[in-house]
Every structure is written in C-alpha cells, then in structure tokens.
BATIDO-438565 format. One record per residue (C-alpha): residue number from 1; y, z, x. Coordinates in pm, 1 decimal. Example, Ala and Ser with C-alpha at 12.3 -4.5 7.8 and 13.67 -1.06 7.14 Angstrom:
# BATIDO-438565
   seq         yy         zz         xx
     1     -450.0      780.0     1230.0
     2     -106.0      714.0     1367.0
# end
This chain:
# BATIDO-438565
   seq         yy         zz         xx
     1     2209.7     1568.4    -3565.9
     2     2518.3     1666.6    -3411.0
     3     2558.2     1551.5    -3049.0
     4     2792.5     1669.1    -2862.3
     5     2958.1     1373.6    -2580.2
     6     2890.0     1502.2    -2194.0
     7     3260.0     1478.2    -1963.2
     8     3251.7     1182.7    -1750.1
     9     3314.3     1296.0    -1393.3
    10     3440.6     1056.1    -1097.2
    11     3298.4     1213.9     -827.8
    12     2947.1     1354.3     -942.9
    13     2790.1     1670.3     -795.8
    14     2380.2     1682.5     -795.1
    15     2398.2     2020.1     -873.1
    16     2288.1     2212.7    -1184.4
    17     2566.5     2150.6    -1436.9
    18     2619.4     2533.4    -1616.8
    19     2758.1     2327.4    -1932.6
    20     2416.0     2151.7    -1955.6
    21     2213.5     2405.0    -1877.2
    22     2395.0     2667.0    -2130.1
    23     2474.3     2431.9    -2409.0
    24     2197.7     2180.0    -2401.6
    25     2189.5     1921.4    -2746.5
    26     2108.5     2116.7    -3049.0
    27     1716.1     1997.0    -3098.8
    28     1468.5     2192.4    -3299.6
    29     1104.0     2231.8    -3096.1
    30      915.0     2078.7    -3364.8
    31     1134.5     1699.0    -3337.1
    32     1104.9     1751.8    -2967.9
    33      696.1     1784.2    -2952.4
    34      709.1     1561.5    -3249.3
    35      906.4     1279.9    -3039.2
    36      649.2     1365.1    -2738.2
    37      365.4     1315.3    -2998.5
    38      523.1      989.1    -3049.4
    39      543.0      891.5    -2737.2
    40      238.1      930.6    -2644.4
    41       82.2      752.2    -2917.2
    42      203.1      478.6    -2858.5
    43      158.3      474.1    -2503.4
    44     -229.7      565.1    -2512.7
    45     -261.2      376.2    -2836.5
    46     -225.0        2.5    -2703.8
    47     -473.3       64.1    -2379.8
    48     -802.1      -70.7    -2503.1
    49     -638.1     -344.0    -2684.6
    50     -682.5     -662.3    -2460.9
    51     -987.0     -748.5    -2286.9
    52    -1008.7     -698.9    -1895.3
    53     -861.3     -983.0    -1677.5
    54     -892.0    -1133.0    -1356.0
    55     -846.6    -1020.5    -1073.2
    56     -744.7     -665.1    -1018.8
    57     -866.5     -546.8    -1401.3
    58    -1183.1     -703.4    -1322.6
    59    -1230.0     -607.1     -958.8
    60    -1096.7     -217.7    -1052.2
    61    -1355.3     -143.2    -1322.7
    62    -1619.8     -341.0    -1201.3
    63    -1620.1      -86.2     -901.6
    64    -1594.1      215.9    -1106.5
    65    -1888.5       96.7    -1346.2
    66    -2118.2       24.7    -1106.2
    67    -2015.3      360.6     -895.6
    68    -2137.3      540.4    -1229.5
    69    -2464.4      316.5    -1285.4
    70    -2588.0      407.1     -928.9
    71    -2482.5      726.4     -835.4
    72    -2350.7      654.9     -512.7
    73    -1982.7      846.9     -548.4
    74    -1921.3      793.7     -160.9
    75    -1980.4      413.3      -74.8
    76    -1779.1      195.0     -337.0
    77    -1893.6     -120.2     -377.2
    78    -1795.2     -434.0     -556.6
    79    -2006.5     -663.3     -738.7
    80    -2306.1     -475.5     -540.5
    81    -2143.2     -533.0     -213.5
    82    -2000.9     -297.9       11.7
    83    -1598.9     -318.9       -0.9
    84    -1348.4      -91.1      176.6
    85    -1028.6     -250.2      109.4
    86     -894.8       67.9     -113.2
    87     -988.9      483.4      -89.4
    88    -1215.9      601.4     -323.5
    89    -1002.5      813.3     -594.6
    90     -939.8      551.4     -862.2
    91    -1283.0      448.5     -831.8
    92    -1389.1      831.5     -920.9
    93    -1156.6      861.9    -1223.4
    94    -1232.0      538.3    -1364.9
    95    -1618.6      615.6    -1314.0
    96    -1544.9      925.9    -1488.3
    97    -1344.8      774.8    -1763.9
    98    -1636.6      562.7    -1845.9
    99    -1859.3      878.0    -1859.1
   100    -1640.8     1039.6    -2086.0
   101    -1490.7      762.5    -2330.3
   102    -1816.5      482.8    -2280.4
   103    -1776.9      176.5    -2161.7
   104    -1496.5        8.0    -2308.1
   105    -1112.7     -112.9    -2184.0
   106     -963.8      195.6    -2286.8
   107    -1158.1      361.2    -2053.3
   108    -1167.9      132.1    -1771.4
   109     -753.0      213.4    -1838.6
   110     -762.2      542.8    -1886.9
   111     -660.0      635.0    -1543.9
   112     -354.7      436.1    -1503.7
   113     -244.9      523.2    -1849.6
   114     -292.9      878.1    -1780.9
   115      -99.8      849.4    -1485.7
   116      203.1      695.6    -1643.4
   117      225.0      936.5    -1900.5
   118      191.7     1228.4    -1627.7
   119      472.2     1018.8    -1408.8
   120      717.0     1035.9    -1720.1
   121      651.6     1417.5    -1776.7
   122      691.3     1521.1    -1384.6
   123     1034.7     1374.9    -1354.3
   124     1118.3     1501.9    -1713.1
   125      991.7     1856.2    -1545.4
   126     1188.8     1815.4    -1254.8
   127     1529.9     1703.0    -1408.6
   128     1519.3     2024.4    -1639.3
   129     1504.6     2230.1    -1357.8
   130     1750.8     2087.8    -1145.4
   131     2013.1     1966.9    -1376.7
   132     1912.8     2103.1    -1754.8
   133     1758.3     2088.3    -2086.0
   134     1940.2     1776.7    -2179.3
   135     1891.1     1577.1    -1841.4
   136     1507.8     1640.9    -1856.2
   137     1506.7     1467.0    -2205.5
   138     1702.5     1190.7    -2049.8
   139     1476.5     1153.4    -1759.9
   140     1193.3     1143.7    -1998.4
   141     1351.0      863.8    -2157.5
   142     1485.8      669.7    -1897.5
   143     1141.4      671.2    -1733.2
   144      915.5      604.4    -2047.7
   145     1155.3      309.3    -2177.4
   146     1115.2      191.2    -1782.5
   147      963.6     -196.8    -1835.3
   148      789.5     -171.6    -1501.3
   149      661.0      189.8    -1555.4
   150      541.7       89.1    -1908.7
   151      377.9     -230.1    -1793.3
   152      195.3     -136.2    -1494.2
   153       61.3      205.5    -1698.7
   154     -106.1      -50.6    -1929.7
   155     -267.0     -227.2    -1646.1
   156     -557.7     -157.8    -1445.3
   157     -476.4     -151.5    -1097.7
   158     -407.7       81.4     -837.8
   159      -17.4      100.0     -796.5
   160       21.1      338.4    -1097.7
   161     -199.3      610.1     -930.6
   162      -26.3      575.6     -602.7
   163      288.3      585.9     -762.6
   164      229.2      901.8    -1013.6
   165      129.6     1105.4     -679.3
   166      416.6      978.2     -487.2
   167      610.5     1087.3     -758.0
   168      471.5     1422.3     -755.1
   169      515.9     1450.8     -411.4
   170      902.8     1358.6     -449.6
   171      910.4     1578.2     -728.3
   172      741.4     1866.6     -555.0
   173      963.4     1861.2     -250.9
   174     1304.5     1805.7     -456.7
   175     1191.7     2132.0     -684.0
   176     1100.7     2354.0     -351.1
   177     1431.1     2252.9     -170.2
   178     1639.8     2332.6     -444.0
   179     1889.4     2537.0     -427.4
   180     1818.8     2892.8     -564.7
   181     1432.3     2819.5     -571.3
   182     1231.2     3205.4     -416.4
   183     1037.8     3199.7     -160.2
   184      733.5     3187.9     -366.5
   185      895.5     2867.2     -574.7
   186      909.7     2669.5     -258.7
   187      586.4     2768.6     -130.4
   188      387.7     2662.5     -426.7
   189      644.0     2325.4     -478.9
   190      542.7     2278.3     -125.0
   191      200.0     2303.8     -163.1
   192      188.0     2071.0     -473.6
   193      399.8     1791.5     -248.3
   194       89.2     1858.8        8.8
   195     -160.7     1800.9     -256.6
   196       36.8     1493.1     -388.0
   197       43.6     1290.1      -59.3
   198     -343.5     1390.3      -54.4
   199     -367.2     1223.4     -377.8
   200     -160.6      940.2     -251.3
   201     -362.8      878.3       18.4
   202     -696.6      902.0     -155.9
   203     -536.1      633.9     -387.5
   204     -403.6      364.7     -127.5
   205     -384.3      477.6      215.4
   206     -161.0      592.7      459.1
   207      140.8      484.9      253.8
   208       64.7      825.1       82.4
   209      217.7      983.8      417.8
   210      454.8      694.2      501.3
   211      675.6      687.5      251.1
   212      750.8     1049.5      193.8
   213      772.9     1126.3      577.0
   214     1008.4      812.1      654.3
   215     1216.3      903.1      352.1
   216     1269.3     1276.9      482.2
   217     1321.7     1106.4      848.3
   218     1571.6      872.5      750.9
   219     1765.8     1141.5      526.3
   220     1795.1     1365.8      794.4
   221     1898.5     1128.4     1029.2
   222     2186.8     1012.8      750.2
   223     2286.0     1363.5      626.2
   224     2248.5     1522.8      979.6
   225     2051.2     1825.4      786.9
   226     1737.2     1977.2      929.7
   227     1701.9     2304.0      757.6
   228     1449.5     2188.7      525.1
   229     1157.5     2076.6      806.6
   230     1111.2     2425.3      868.1
   231     1038.6     2515.6      505.2
   232      792.0     2266.8      450.3
   233      504.5     2528.0      466.8
   234      333.4     2304.6      753.5
   235        9.2     2522.7      830.8
   236     -120.1     2599.4      498.3
   237       49.4     2251.4      340.1
   238     -197.9     2047.0      610.1
   239     -496.4     2265.7      592.9
   240     -440.8     2156.4      210.7
   241     -365.4     1821.9      290.6
   242     -706.1     1784.6      504.4
   243     -873.9     1958.5      306.1
   244     -823.7     1747.0        7.6
   245     -839.1     1383.0      180.9
   246    -1101.8     1445.4      485.8
   247    -1424.0     1510.2      345.6
   248    -1464.4     1158.9      203.1
   249    -1335.5     1018.4      472.8
   250    -1574.5     1175.8      715.8
   251    -1851.3     1113.9      445.5
   252    -1779.6      736.5      398.4
   253    -1792.5      690.7      793.5
   254    -2089.4      820.0      823.8
   255    -2278.9      621.8      626.2
   256    -2074.1      317.5      740.5
   257    -2004.4      265.7     1083.7
   258    -1791.2       15.2     1051.5
   259    -1562.3      155.9      792.0
   260    -1324.0      279.3      989.2
   261    -1217.6        9.4     1202.7
   262    -1138.8     -239.8      897.6
   263     -971.8       46.7      629.2
   264     -712.7      107.7      886.4
   265     -686.2     -166.4     1120.0
   266     -709.6     -431.3      889.4
   267     -629.6     -299.8      518.4
   268     -302.6     -143.0      656.8
   269     -187.0     -292.1     1028.3
   270     -267.3     -610.8      983.0
   271     -203.1     -654.4      592.2
   272      160.5     -546.9      688.9
   273      187.8     -747.5      956.1
   274      -31.9    -1068.4      946.9
   275      -12.6    -1325.3      666.2
   276     -413.8    -1313.7      640.2
   277     -406.0    -1162.4      293.4
   278     -207.0    -1465.7      179.9
   279       22.4    -1261.2      -48.6
   280      309.7    -1411.0      130.4
   281      709.4    -1447.8        0.9
   282     1073.5    -1443.1       39.3
   283     1273.6    -1106.4      182.2
   284     1433.0    -1143.0     -187.9
   285     1080.9    -1134.6     -371.8
   286     1102.1     -808.4     -498.5
   287     1471.8     -860.0     -683.5
   288     1341.3    -1033.1    -1001.8
   289     1097.0     -712.2    -1025.0
   290     1378.3     -481.8     -972.9
   291     1638.8     -661.5    -1252.5
   292     1360.9     -719.9    -1508.6
   293     1118.2     -364.4    -1416.0
   294     1454.2     -154.4    -1464.4
   295     1504.5     -308.6    -1800.8
   296     1689.2     -163.2    -2046.9
   297     1901.6        5.1    -1810.1
   298     1946.0     -247.8    -1537.8
   299     2338.3     -282.1    -1524.5
   300     2324.9       66.8    -1460.7
   301     2193.3       21.0    -1119.5
   302     2550.0       27.9     -944.7
   303     2652.3      322.7    -1087.4
   304     2336.6      461.7     -971.1
   305     2387.3      359.4     -602.1
   306     2757.0      478.7     -644.3
   307     2691.7      845.2     -781.9
   308     2388.4      900.3     -571.2
   309     2558.1      817.3     -271.3
   310     2869.9     1030.0     -318.6
   311     2646.1     1330.1     -371.6
   312     2789.6     1547.0      -83.8
   313     2686.3     1901.6     -175.2
   314     2639.3     2171.2       79.2
   315     2270.8     2196.6       10.9
   316     1996.8     1943.2      -75.3
   317     2171.1     1625.5     -156.0
   318     1896.3     1491.3     -422.4
   319     2135.2     1186.8     -509.8
   320     2143.2     1045.0     -163.1
   321     1741.7     1127.2      -89.1
   322     1680.6      940.2     -435.1
   323     1834.6      679.8     -279.1
   324     1672.8      675.1       85.6
   325     1353.9      681.3     -133.7
   326     1415.8      376.7     -287.4
   327     1609.9      181.5      -46.0
   328     1305.3      281.4      168.2
   329     1012.5      147.2      -57.9
   330     1228.1     -147.3     -172.6
   331     1298.3     -255.5      239.4
   332      965.5     -157.8      346.4
   333      740.8     -370.0      115.6
   334      998.8     -637.9      158.0
   335      914.8     -639.2      512.5
   336      559.8     -650.0      458.7
   337      354.9     -968.0      505.5
   338      167.6     -884.4      218.4
   339      349.1     -849.5      -84.2
   340      230.4     -815.3     -492.4
   341      490.4     -740.4     -751.4
   342      384.9     -405.8     -845.5
   343      356.8     -245.0     -476.4
   344      765.6     -153.0     -559.5
   345      677.0       69.8     -840.3
   346      731.5      432.6     -676.0
   347     1097.6      366.0     -655.2
   348     1119.5      341.6    -1038.0
   349     1063.4      711.0    -1136.9
   350     1291.8      797.8     -867.5
   351     1611.7      583.0    -1040.0
   352     1486.8      760.5    -1390.4
   353     1576.2     1111.9    -1172.8
   354     1960.0      899.5    -1094.0
   355     1980.4      780.1    -1468.8
   356     1920.0     1162.0    -1615.0
   357     2146.0     1279.5    -1392.3
   358     2399.0      969.6    -1471.2
   359     2326.7     1001.4    -1847.3
   360     2421.5     1342.9    -1876.2
   361     2745.9     1313.6    -1754.2
   362     2837.6      952.0    -1921.7
   363     3078.1      879.6    -2226.7
   364     2897.1      760.9    -2476.8
   365     3137.3      442.9    -2498.8
   366     3048.2      353.1    -2121.7
   367     2647.1      293.6    -2233.8
   368     2758.1       26.8    -2485.2
   369     2864.2     -209.3    -2208.0
   370     2508.0     -184.0    -2032.7
   371     2282.9     -272.8    -2382.8
   372     2451.4     -599.2    -2337.5
   373     2172.9     -738.0    -2096.0
   374     1852.9     -636.5    -2236.6
   375     2010.6     -727.6    -2555.6
   376     2068.8    -1103.2    -2470.3
   377     1720.9    -1091.6    -2307.7
   378     1525.4    -1012.0    -2565.3
   379     1753.1    -1216.0    -2840.1
   380     1684.8    -1539.9    -2579.3
   381     1281.4    -1469.1    -2621.1
   382     1340.9    -1443.9    -3002.9
   383     1471.6    -1746.0    -2984.0
   384     1246.0    -1940.9    -2780.5
   385     1004.3    -1812.4    -3031.3
   386     1011.1    -2178.5    -3263.2
   387      957.5    -2349.2    -2914.0
   388      670.5    -2207.9    -2767.2
   389      430.5    -2468.3    -2844.7
   390      600.4    -2693.8    -2556.6
   391      515.5    -2468.4    -2268.7
   392      130.0    -2543.2    -2422.6
   393      -78.3    -2725.3    -2169.3
   394     -451.3    -2842.4    -2069.1
   395     -501.2    -2532.5    -1891.0
   396     -280.4    -2305.7    -2159.9
   397     -336.2    -2486.8    -2492.7
   398     -180.8    -2399.9    -2773.9
   399     -434.4    -2139.9    -2981.1
   400     -336.7    -1912.1    -2617.0
   401       61.4    -1998.5    -2610.5
   402      146.0    -1921.0    -3002.5
   403       -9.9    -1587.2    -3037.2
   404      150.5    -1451.7    -2722.4
   405      447.9    -1629.7    -2836.4
   406      464.2    -1434.6    -3180.1
   407      394.1    -1060.3    -3048.0
   408      661.8    -1112.9    -2801.1
   409      899.2    -1243.8    -3072.7
   410      804.2     -928.7    -3281.9
   411      849.6     -693.6    -2976.2
   412     1247.8     -882.2    -2909.7
   413     1288.4     -809.9    -3287.7
   414     1229.1     -419.9    -3307.4
   415     1381.0     -404.0    -2955.6
   416     1728.2     -553.9    -3135.8
   417     1658.5     -338.5    -3454.9
   418     1622.9      -40.9    -3194.2
   419     1973.4     -124.8    -3054.5
   420     2138.8     -156.3    -3340.0
   421     2085.4      221.0    -3396.3
   422     2146.9      300.9    -3071.6
   423     2519.8      105.0    -3135.0
   424     2553.8      313.4    -3395.8
   425     2457.1      632.0    -3257.7
   426     2704.7      589.4    -2980.0
   427     2988.4      523.5    -3217.4
   428     2917.0      862.2    -3338.6
   429     2924.8     1034.7    -2989.8
   430     2555.9     1013.4    -3014.4
   431     2430.7     1001.4    -2658.2
   432     2107.8     1167.4    -2657.9
   433     2026.0      934.5    -2979.5
   434     2123.8      627.1    -2837.5
   435     1930.0      668.2    -2508.6
   436     1613.7      777.4    -2683.5
   437     1646.2      484.1    -2935.5
   438     1688.8      230.0    -2616.1
   439     1391.2      390.1    -2438.9
   440     1131.3      408.5    -2780.2
   441     1276.2      -22.6    -2835.0
   442     1209.2      -80.8    -2483.0
   443      875.9      102.3    -2511.6
   444      771.2      -72.2    -2810.4
   445      862.2     -432.9    -2689.8
   446      691.4     -429.9    -2392.4
   447      390.3     -265.8    -2546.2
   448      384.3     -557.3    -2789.7
   449      447.1     -795.0    -2526.0
   450      144.8     -700.8    -2330.5
   451      -73.5     -677.9    -2582.7
   452      -15.4    -1055.7    -2732.3
   453     -119.0    -1152.3    -2381.9
   454     -461.7    -1090.7    -2500.7
   455     -479.8    -1435.1    -2630.7
   456     -370.9    -1536.9    -2259.8
   457     -600.5    -1351.0    -2110.8
   458     -916.7    -1465.2    -2231.7
   459     -852.2    -1746.2    -1995.3
   460     -835.4    -1506.8    -1718.6
   461    -1130.3    -1260.1    -1851.2
   462    -1516.6    -1288.4    -1921.1
   463    -1530.2    -1065.9    -2280.2
   464    -1542.8    -1371.4    -2490.0
   465    -1784.4    -1548.2    -2257.9
   466    -2029.6    -1282.0    -2230.5
   467    -2071.1    -1226.5    -2598.1
   468    -2125.3    -1589.8    -2662.8
   469    -2351.5    -1619.6    -2388.9
   470    -2571.0    -1292.2    -2478.4
   471    -2838.6    -1441.3    -2576.0
   472    -2957.7    -1603.4    -2241.3
   473    -2879.7    -1247.9    -2038.6
   474    -3204.3    -1114.9    -2105.6
   475    -3307.6     -873.9    -1846.9
   476    -3517.1    -1125.2    -1640.0
   477    -3219.6    -1351.9    -1597.1
   478    -3092.9    -1433.3    -1250.3
   479    -2698.4    -1465.9    -1266.3
   480    -2510.6    -1676.1    -1020.9
   481    -2129.6    -1739.1     -979.8
   482    -2119.9    -2059.5     -788.1
   483    -1796.7    -2127.1     -569.2
   484    -1616.5    -1986.1     -863.6
   485    -1556.3    -1601.5     -908.1
   486    -1413.3    -1410.8    -1198.2
   487    -1421.4    -1054.1    -1148.2
   488    -1475.7     -957.0    -1491.9
   489    -1753.5    -1138.0    -1518.5
   490    -2010.1     -887.4    -1393.5
   491    -1811.2     -587.6    -1557.0
   492    -1872.9     -769.9    -1900.7
   493    -2244.0     -855.1    -1837.6
   494    -2310.8     -487.1    -1697.5
   495    -2473.5     -563.2    -1366.3
   496    -2373.3     -759.6    -1019.8
   497    -2408.3    -1161.7    -1009.4
   498    -2533.1    -1329.8     -691.8
   499    -2255.9    -1539.7     -528.4
   500    -2284.0    -1867.3     -403.2
   501    -2027.4    -2039.8     -148.1
   502    -1783.5    -1772.9     -217.8
   503    -1610.6    -1544.7       25.2
   504    -1270.5    -1455.9      -15.0
   505    -1285.9    -1058.8      -33.9
   506    -1604.2    -1033.5       -9.8
   507    -1595.0    -1130.9      341.4
   508    -1689.3     -786.1      507.9
   509    -1946.1     -705.3      257.5
   510    -2129.5    -1049.7      282.3
   511    -2139.8     -993.7      664.8
   512    -2307.6     -643.0      630.4
   513    -2541.2     -727.7      353.2
   514    -2648.4    -1106.3      411.2
   515    -2906.1    -1064.1      172.5
   516    -2732.9    -1021.6     -131.9
   517    -2507.3    -1347.4     -154.8
   518    -2573.7    -1742.5     -103.0
   519    -2384.0    -1889.2      172.4
   520    -2488.6    -2266.7       76.9
   521    -2511.2    -2413.1     -217.8
   522    -2846.8    -2538.7     -142.8
   523    -3019.6    -2242.1     -123.1
   524    -2890.2    -2153.2     -489.7
   525    -3045.9    -2499.6     -599.8
   526    -3344.4    -2420.2     -456.0
   527    -3354.7    -2115.4     -613.5
   528    -3239.3    -2249.5     -983.1
   529    -3532.2    -2456.9     -955.4
   530    -3771.8    -2205.8     -899.3
   531    -3602.5    -1933.7    -1167.7
   532    -3795.7    -1887.9    -1455.5
   533    -3426.9    -1811.2    -1651.7
   534    -3122.2    -1854.7    -1485.9
   535    -2722.2    -1846.2    -1591.3
   536    -2456.0    -1955.4    -1398.1
   537    -2072.2    -1954.4    -1394.4
   538    -1925.3    -2288.6    -1191.7
   539    -1602.8    -2479.7    -1240.4
   540    -1627.6    -2881.5    -1326.3
   541    -1605.9    -2987.1    -1011.8
   542    -1922.3    -2813.7     -913.3
   543    -2101.2    -2881.9    -1251.4
   544    -2046.2    -3273.1    -1162.6
   545    -2196.9    -3254.0     -808.0
   546    -2474.1    -3041.9     -924.9
   547    -2544.4    -3243.4    -1240.3
   548    -2561.8    -3581.3     -962.3
   549    -2825.2    -3421.2     -794.4
   550    -3055.9    -3375.0    -1117.4
   551    -3018.7    -3023.7    -1184.3
   552    -3110.9    -2914.4    -1474.6
   553    -2861.3    -2727.9    -1670.8
   554    -2769.8    -2668.9    -2029.8
   555    -2416.4    -2616.2    -2094.5
   556    -2342.8    -2299.2    -2277.4
   557    -1990.1    -2207.7    -2279.9
   558    -1691.1    -2448.8    -2150.0
   559    -1300.6    -2379.3    -2165.2
   560    -1021.2    -2529.4    -1987.7
   561    -1080.2    -2332.4    -1664.5
   562    -1465.5    -2248.5    -1649.1
   563    -1794.8    -2312.4    -1791.9
   564    -2150.5    -2106.4    -1804.1
   565    -2445.6    -2288.7    -1773.9
   566    -2861.1    -2226.8    -1835.6
   567    -3126.2    -2328.6    -1723.2
   568    -3291.3    -2516.6    -2037.0
# end
C-alpha cells in the first residue's frame, strides 16, 4: 500500500488542506471497512470478560438492574434506597441493555463501550469534514488508540457517557461554525450541539452546560471573536434542550420533594467547593493521568499546544478552541475539591482532533522519536513480569498478581511488535500505516491489560462469592451487609441487601427511608437470632466481635478482605 508523505509546515493552518481533501491516501473502501470491523470486534469483544468490581461498576449496574426489575423509570434507587447523586440517562441505558442482552457483564458495560466507540466515530467524521479524508482517518486512529479513552470505555462509570455527549457538542459546534458551512448545515449542527448538551446534563448534571459555555466565553475573550454567538440558534436550540431535559427533572422533583436541593446544591456546588466527598487531591493530581492516558501519543502534546495556539485563521480558530476546551477541563477539575481520575476524560477527544490535524501535516521521520516513550514504558512492564510475585502481599496474594502480570506482559509484547511494524512503515514514508499500527497495538495492549485485571478484580467484586454461596441464597433467606458494603453484592445476588451500621453515600436514602436499614448492630443481632435463614457479608473484626457475643454463624466464604456467614 503506497502512502504519500504529507508536507510539514512550521505555521500550520487549521483550514481544510486542499491537498489532503483532493488526494487522500489510496485505501480501498473494503480495507477501510475491514479495519473498522476489526476495531469494533476488539472494542466490544472484551466488554463482558471481567466480573464487575466495587465501587462504580457495582453501583451503576445495580441501579440499572433494579430499575428494570421495579419498572420505576423516574426515581433511581441504589440497593433499594433513594439515590440522587447523578441524573437518570445512564441508568436508563443500562436497564435497556439488560433488557436487550440479558443480565451479564457485557450488558452492564455496553453503554460506556458504545459511547466510547461513538466518540471515536464523532472525531473521525468531524476531522474529515474540517480537514479532509486522511485527517478523518488519523482522528479515528488517534482516539481509538488513546489509553484513557480505551480504558474508560471498558469500565462501567458515568464518565464515558458524559464525555461522548460533550464531544458530540464540541464536534457539532465546530461543524456548525466552520468556514463554508451552509445555513442548513449550521442549523442542523447546532441542533446536534444543543441535543448533545442535553444528553450531557442528563448524564452527569450541570457540567453538560458549564464546559461548553465556559469554553466559548473564554475563546471569545482570548480571540475577541463574537460573531458565532449570533449563529447559535438560541430559540430553537434552547427549546430542544429543555424539551429533552426538563421532563425527568420535573417528574422526579414532583415525586421526591427533596431531590432538587440534594442534587443541585449538595452534588454540584458543595461537591466542587468542599471536601465533604473525601475525593481530594493535589493541584497536579491529573498530571499523571494526562501523561499515561494520552499514550501512545504523549510526547506529541507540546507540538499540539504549539500548533493549536498558532492557529490565526480569520474565521473560527479551531486549534485554539480545542486547546481552550482541553485546558479549561483540566484546570476546572484540578481546582475542584472532588477529584477522580476519569473526570478529565472529555479533553482526550479534543486532543485527538488536534492530533489528526498534526498527523496529516507531519513528516514520517518526525513520528519516530515520539515512539520511544511508549515503547520504553511497555518494555519496562515486559521486563517487570518475572518479578511480579514480589508485589504480592496478604491482601493481594500471588494467585491474584501473577495472572494479572501475564496479561500485562502479553499486551506489552504485542505493542512492541506493532511498534516494529510502525517503525518500518515510517522508514518507507507510510505515515498512515505507522499510525494505524501504533493505534491498534495500543488498543490491544490496553485491552489485554484491562482484561487481566479480572484476577485482581475478584477481590473487589462478589461474582465468585455469590457463585460459592448460592445454596444458601434461597428466596426466603434474609441477606445483610454488616459494617461493610461491596457495591457488586446486591447486583450478583439479584436483590437488595439490608445494610447494618453502614452509611457512606446512603446517608440521604437512609434518612428518607429509615425502615430500610439498621443503624445499630444490636438490631441485626436480634433479627439474626429470629430469622429462620440468613446470610451476611462482613469484615473479620466484626465477625470476631459477633462471635464473642455467641451469635450462631457459619463461615461459608472467606478471602483476604471479607467473609460471608450463614445462620446454621
């Protein structure tokens, strides 16, 4: 496959390259379709491999599963208790996935997997429209091989879903406001933007408006460009936005009078301004996640910043807008008093767009030096494999660590093989082939490493526990979680469990419905003695305490972190 090398340019323009648009790299439609099919098979094929783990995966799978069981599609409940920390969209999608695919791990992770895949497609289509066919291919490869997008697409949390909608809003805006867009194109693309912001709000709240809005304000102030504000289709756009978002917020507020205060005040303003949620971190908290998450393209970041900021187009300065979007997301969550690694995920698709433009203008020899860092990191992991047993301890025994290490080593080896192919392609001036090799190598390596986590994840989930204690889980068995809660336990049991002396994120729900839990262990002891059949998950300290009280218990499961007991 002969690939023509693109020309490097010291002062890049983010306008469409006529050369790229007119003379794209010659690839047949069948080969391109086959690559997309291969990408999809790898992407979706591993979603169901691992058991769900505590906390996010168990939490969101449980809410969706019990929503499907109850038929209440308005009021979310976690383990039977009111749960208003997040909006409804992900729970709906999870419940529909269970209805379509059955109750399994594939269905549980299908929504983040799908939205991750659609994010790759969105940046590909946008880059293609903005800069030509090859740029679209580069955008797909840049995003599809990016470690943090891959990892979060294969993990059940809210962040991939909200990241997709924010990406769709960003892409819609870029297509609506690009030079040469017709009135009809601008109108339809802006409607996509407004609808996508509605999806982001229904996925995770007000950041669905804050991030796009703040980005545009900052962009206008920095570049002193205001004309696009007149092309936002405010009336029809706002009507569409509220038509999509308002119904659920109105219905859930009518049924639950305390919802609005809890959701908007506690879960937005207090979460950002206070340390109540105990997810604090240093100002540089997200730096390592940016560095590792951008792999295998990490060392290209300075180039992206330079090229993006150098964009001085007369119209919309796409490079600067993408940079401002990325910097705002990074700075906003760095300033927040509540931090989790996946919060900065929405900046990665924007960086993929910058990468697409950069790749389409880069000389093949320039990419070689940027392969060194990812190759060295994966090589280090491969060399560490024989010493993996040294990381074992009482909480993580060798039979957990060693299988995980084997998967990581296999992924490292495959990435290094792909890097060799990429190096040879670059030597032959085949830039697109080299980027494709690195992208697929990264996808396979990260997917294997994530799959290997299942051996470690068994200590953070209840799949094996429930399989082992199944004979004790009869329909009339009472099930408790005493001073300990594994978010996956009710999901794998298939019904809510009664919490005993456990509050954490259940504070609101337990306060609203105190009859659904036991605030004192004495109540549990009393109830346990009276119950004909009962099962409880607890920690070793609690077990020792109850044993001293003479409570009849039979240990039916135990691992380094928890145990399950049944009433004899």
